[in-house]
C-alpha positions as CSV (number, residue, x, y, z in Angstrom):
1,M,-12.0,86.7,-18.4
2,T,-13.3,84.8,-15.3
3,R,-12.2,81.2,-15.1
4,P,-15.0,78.5,-15.1
5,P,-15.8,76.9,-11.7
6,S,-13.5,74.3,-10.3
7,C,-14.3,70.7,-10.9
8,V,-16.1,68.6,-8.3
9,Y,-15.3,65.0,-7.4
10,V,-17.9,63.1,-5.6
11,T,-18.0,59.5,-4.3
12,H,-19.7,57.6,-1.5
13,L,-19.3,54.4,0.6
14,V,-22.0,52.5,2.4
15,A,-21.3,49.6,4.8
16,P,-23.4,47.5,7.1
17,K,-23.0,47.1,10.8
18,H,-20.7,44.2,11.8
19,G,-22.6,41.0,11.7
20,S,-25.1,42.2,9.0
21,T,-25.0,41.8,5.2
22,P,-25.1,44.6,2.6
23,A,-28.7,43.7,1.8
24,E,-29.6,44.4,5.4
25,C,-28.1,47.8,5.5
26,E,-30.6,50.5,6.3
27,D,-28.5,53.6,5.3
28,A,-29.2,54.9,1.8
29,V,-27.3,57.3,-0.5
30,V,-28.4,58.8,-3.8
31,V,-26.1,61.2,-5.8
32,L,-27.3,62.9,-8.9
33,P,-26.2,63.1,-11.6
34,D,-25.5,59.4,-11.5
35,R,-22.0,59.2,-13.0
36,S,-19.0,57.1,-12.5
37,H,-17.3,58.0,-9.2
38,D,-14.1,59.0,-10.9
39,E,-15.7,61.6,-13.2
40,M,-15.3,65.4,-12.5
41,L,-18.4,67.5,-12.5
42,R,-19.0,71.1,-13.3
43,E,-22.8,71.1,-13.2
44,P,-25.1,71.2,-10.1
45,L,-25.3,68.0,-8.1
46,T,-27.6,66.8,-5.4
47,V,-27.3,64.2,-2.6
48,G,-29.8,62.4,-0.4
49,V,-28.5,60.6,2.7
50,C,-31.0,58.7,4.8
51,D,-30.6,56.5,7.8
52,G,-33.5,54.0,8.3
53,A,-34.7,53.6,11.9
54,T,-34.3,49.8,12.7
55,E,-37.3,49.8,15.0
56,S,-39.7,50.5,12.1
57,A,-40.7,48.0,9.4
58,L,-39.2,48.3,5.9
59,A,-36.9,51.1,7.2
60,K,-34.2,50.5,4.5
61,D,-36.8,50.7,1.7
62,W,-38.2,53.9,3.1
63,A,-34.7,55.3,3.4
64,A,-34.0,54.4,-0.2
65,L,-37.2,56.0,-1.4
66,L,-36.7,59.1,0.6
67,A,-33.0,59.6,-0.5
68,R,-34.0,59.1,-4.2
69,T,-36.9,61.5,-4.1
70,V,-35.1,64.4,-2.3
71,A,-32.2,64.1,-4.7
72,E,-34.4,64.1,-7.8
73,E,-36.7,66.9,-6.5
74,A,-33.8,69.1,-5.5
75,M,-32.2,68.6,-8.9
76,G,-35.2,70.1,-10.5
77,L,-35.9,72.7,-7.9
78,P,-32.8,74.8,-6.9
79,D,-34.7,76.5,-4.0
80,L,-36.1,73.2,-2.5
81,L,-33.5,73.0,0.3
82,K,-34.6,76.1,2.2
83,P,-37.7,76.9,4.3
84,G,-40.8,77.4,2.2
85,A,-43.5,75.9,0.1
86,E,-41.2,73.9,-2.1
87,F,-39.9,71.8,0.7
88,E,-43.4,71.3,2.1
89,Q,-44.5,70.1,-1.3
90,F,-41.6,67.7,-1.4
91,A,-42.6,66.3,2.0
92,A,-46.1,65.8,0.8
93,T,-44.9,64.2,-2.4
94,V,-42.6,61.6,-0.9
95,V,-45.1,60.5,1.8
96,D,-47.8,60.1,-1.0
97,R,-45.4,57.7,-2.8
98,W,-45.2,55.3,0.1
99,D,-48.6,53.6,-0.1
100,P,-48.3,52.8,-3.9
101,W,-44.8,51.4,-3.1
102,L,-46.2,49.4,-0.2
103,A,-49.1,48.1,-2.3
104,Q,-46.6,46.8,-5.0
105,Y,-44.4,45.3,-2.2
106,T,-47.4,43.5,-0.7
107,K,-48.5,42.2,-4.2
108,E,-45.0,40.8,-4.8
109,R,-45.0,39.1,-1.5
110,V,-48.2,37.3,-2.3
111,E,-46.9,36.3,-5.7
112,D,-43.8,34.9,-4.1
113,G,-45.9,32.8,-1.8
114,R,-44.8,34.9,1.2
115,P,-47.9,37.0,2.1
116,L,-47.6,39.5,5.0
117,K,-48.1,38.0,8.4
118,W,-50.6,39.7,10.8
119,Y,-47.9,41.2,12.9
120,E,-46.2,42.7,9.8
121,H,-49.5,44.4,8.9
122,T,-49.6,45.8,12.5
123,K,-46.1,47.2,12.2
124,L,-46.5,48.6,8.7
125,A,-49.6,50.5,9.9
126,E,-47.3,52.5,12.1
127,G,-45.1,53.6,9.2
128,A,-41.4,53.5,8.4
129,F,-39.0,56.1,9.6
130,A,-35.6,57.5,8.6
131,T,-33.4,60.5,9.1
132,L,-32.9,62.9,6.1
133,L,-29.9,64.9,4.9
134,A,-30.2,66.5,1.5
135,V,-27.5,68.7,-0.2
136,R,-27.5,70.6,-3.5
137,V,-24.2,72.1,-4.8
138,D,-24.2,74.8,-7.5
139,P,-21.4,76.6,-9.3
140,D,-21.3,80.3,-8.8
141,A,-22.7,82.3,-11.7
142,E,-20.1,85.0,-11.1
143,P,-17.1,85.6,-8.8
144,R,-17.7,86.7,-5.3
145,A,-15.9,89.8,-3.9
146,D,-13.6,87.6,-1.8
147,A,-12.8,85.0,-4.5
148,D,-9.2,84.1,-4.8
149,A,-7.4,84.8,-8.0
150,A,-5.6,82.1,-10.0
151,D,-1.9,82.5,-11.0
152,D,-2.8,84.5,-14.0
153,G,-4.8,87.0,-11.9
154,E,-8.2,85.8,-13.0
155,P,-10.7,84.8,-10.3
156,T,-11.9,81.2,-10.2
157,L,-15.6,80.7,-9.6
158,G,-16.5,78.8,-6.4
159,W,-19.5,76.8,-5.4
160,R,-22.5,77.3,-3.1
161,W,-24.3,74.6,-1.1
162,R,-27.6,74.3,0.5
163,A,-28.6,71.6,3.0
164,A,-31.7,70.4,4.7
165,A,-31.5,68.0,7.7
166,L,-34.1,66.2,9.8
167,G,-32.3,64.0,12.4
168,D,-28.7,63.3,13.0
169,S,-27.1,62.5,9.7
170,C,-24.5,65.3,9.3
171,L,-22.7,67.5,6.9
172,F,-19.2,68.7,7.6
173,H,-17.5,71.5,5.6
174,L,-13.8,71.3,5.7
175,R,-11.0,73.6,4.6
176,D,-7.4,72.4,4.7
177,D,-9.1,69.3,6.2
178,R,-10.1,71.4,9.3
179,L,-13.7,71.8,10.3
180,L,-15.5,75.0,9.3
181,E,-19.1,73.9,9.8
182,A,-20.9,70.9,11.3
183,F,-24.6,70.6,10.5
184,P,-27.1,69.9,12.1
185,V,-25.2,68.4,15.1
186,K,-22.4,70.5,16.4
187,S,-20.7,68.1,18.9
188,A,-20.6,64.4,19.9
189,A,-22.5,65.2,23.1
190,D,-25.5,66.4,21.1
191,F,-26.2,63.0,19.7
192,G,-29.3,61.5,21.3
193,T,-30.9,58.1,21.3
194,V,-34.1,59.3,19.6
195,P,-33.4,61.7,16.7
196,D,-36.1,63.5,14.8
197,L,-37.3,61.2,12.0
198,F,-39.2,61.6,8.7
199,G,-42.2,59.3,8.8
200,S,-43.7,57.6,5.8
201,R,-47.2,58.1,7.2
202,N,-46.7,61.7,8.4
203,H,-49.0,63.7,6.1
204,D,-48.4,66.9,8.1
205,A,-46.0,68.5,5.6
206,A,-45.9,71.8,7.5
207,L,-44.8,70.0,10.7
208,L,-42.0,68.0,8.8
209,A,-40.8,71.3,7.3
210,E,-40.9,73.0,10.8
211,R,-38.8,70.3,12.3
212,T,-36.2,70.4,9.4
213,R,-33.2,72.6,9.7
214,F,-31.7,74.4,6.8
215,L,-28.2,75.9,6.2
216,Q,-26.2,77.2,3.2
217,G,-22.5,78.0,2.6
218,D,-19.8,78.7,0.1
219,C,-16.9,76.4,-1.1
220,L,-13.6,77.3,-2.6
221,P,-11.2,75.1,-4.5
222,G,-9.6,72.8,-2.0
223,D,-12.6,72.5,0.3
224,R,-14.4,69.3,1.0
225,L,-17.9,68.4,2.1
226,L,-18.4,65.2,4.0
227,L,-21.9,63.8,4.6
228,A,-22.2,61.0,7.1
229,T,-24.8,59.0,9.0
230,D,-24.8,59.2,12.8
231,A,-22.3,56.6,13.9
232,L,-19.5,57.9,11.7
233,A,-20.4,61.5,12.4
234,A,-20.3,61.0,16.1
235,W,-16.9,59.2,15.8
236,Y,-15.5,62.2,13.9
237,L,-16.9,64.8,16.3
238,S,-15.6,62.9,19.3
239,A,-12.1,62.3,17.9
240,P,-9.3,63.8,20.1
241,D,-7.5,64.8,16.9
242,R,-10.1,65.6,14.2
243,L,-7.5,66.5,11.6
244,A,-5.9,63.0,12.0
245,A,-9.4,61.4,12.0
246,V,-10.5,63.1,8.8
247,R,-7.2,62.1,7.1
248,E,-7.8,58.5,8.1
249,L,-11.3,58.6,6.5
250,L,-9.9,60.3,3.3
251,E,-7.7,57.1,2.8
252,F,-10.9,55.5,1.3
253,S,-11.8,57.3,-1.9
254,G,-14.2,55.2,-3.7
255,P,-16.1,51.9,-4.3
256,D,-12.8,50.0,-5.0
257,D,-11.9,50.7,-1.3
258,L,-15.1,49.2,0.1
259,D,-13.5,46.1,1.6
260,R,-10.7,48.1,3.2
261,F,-13.3,50.6,4.5
262,G,-15.2,47.8,6.1
263,D,-12.1,46.4,7.8
264,W,-11.2,49.9,9.1
265,L,-14.8,50.4,10.5
266,N,-14.5,47.0,12.2
267,G,-11.2,48.0,13.8
268,L,-12.8,51.1,15.2
269,R,-15.6,49.0,16.6
270,E,-13.3,46.6,18.2
271,R,-11.5,49.5,19.9
272,Q,-15.0,50.8,20.9
273,Q,-14.4,54.1,19.1
274,L,-17.3,53.6,16.7
275,R,-20.8,52.4,17.5
276,N,-21.8,49.2,15.7
277,D,-24.3,50.6,13.2
278,D,-24.7,51.0,9.5
279,V,-22.4,53.6,8.0
280,A,-22.8,55.8,4.9
281,V,-20.4,58.6,3.9
282,V,-20.4,60.9,0.9
283,R,-17.2,62.8,0.0
284,I,-17.4,66.0,-2.2
285,D,-14.0,67.4,-3.2
286,F,-13.7,70.9,-4.8
287,E,-10.7,70.6,-7.1
288,G,-8.8,73.7,-8.1
289,R,-6.5,74.0,-11.1
């Protein structure tokens, strides 16, 4: 009898740049199902990670809407995160949600006695922008030919992941805390100052899909996936000792560690090892038995 898939532990941390408040943070993370961070999961999960572009108006709100929508849509559509019509439909859907959201925001500003200024209208007409990283993780339906056997000789089912990325928020697949896969950016030198971005007024869904990169992979018990926005991703890829770097990062395992995590980030910034930017990281651990 084949063992059920290993459990998955997932948690995330989001911290603003030094000098900013949490309310000003333009990185957004949505993990579904929305459970307590210390629960183990055996069902599919989806994650949206988005980094709002500071130069655009309401970037943090667009990042939040984009992350929420992709996580929700990918949960209902297992094949969303691969090239094809389903991803294009998602792109069209999320862009169509922006104007109703903006209309409600504008209405609330008027009701609060803070109507939009003329220059805000001008900036909002240009749209909001963010990077997009989306991941769906599914348990295997049956063991693969290369699946490891448990102590009793029965194979343990693994997991499969699919990812879509537009921009420079990154996924890292680790085994024994060593890097197996970096997506979509492979090295620190590949980070640019103007990454591809998902625009709230880009109604060309086919173009958005064309610019998006897709990848899939397999995970075994003991593997990890790390999802990170650009500043932390660049720090990891540029680390002289990546194994030591990832083990530093793994010291922070959940929301209770947020203050320590912020202090650690500020230490890296003071040593000029980390660019002063908002940071989001999602950690997915595949726990064997």
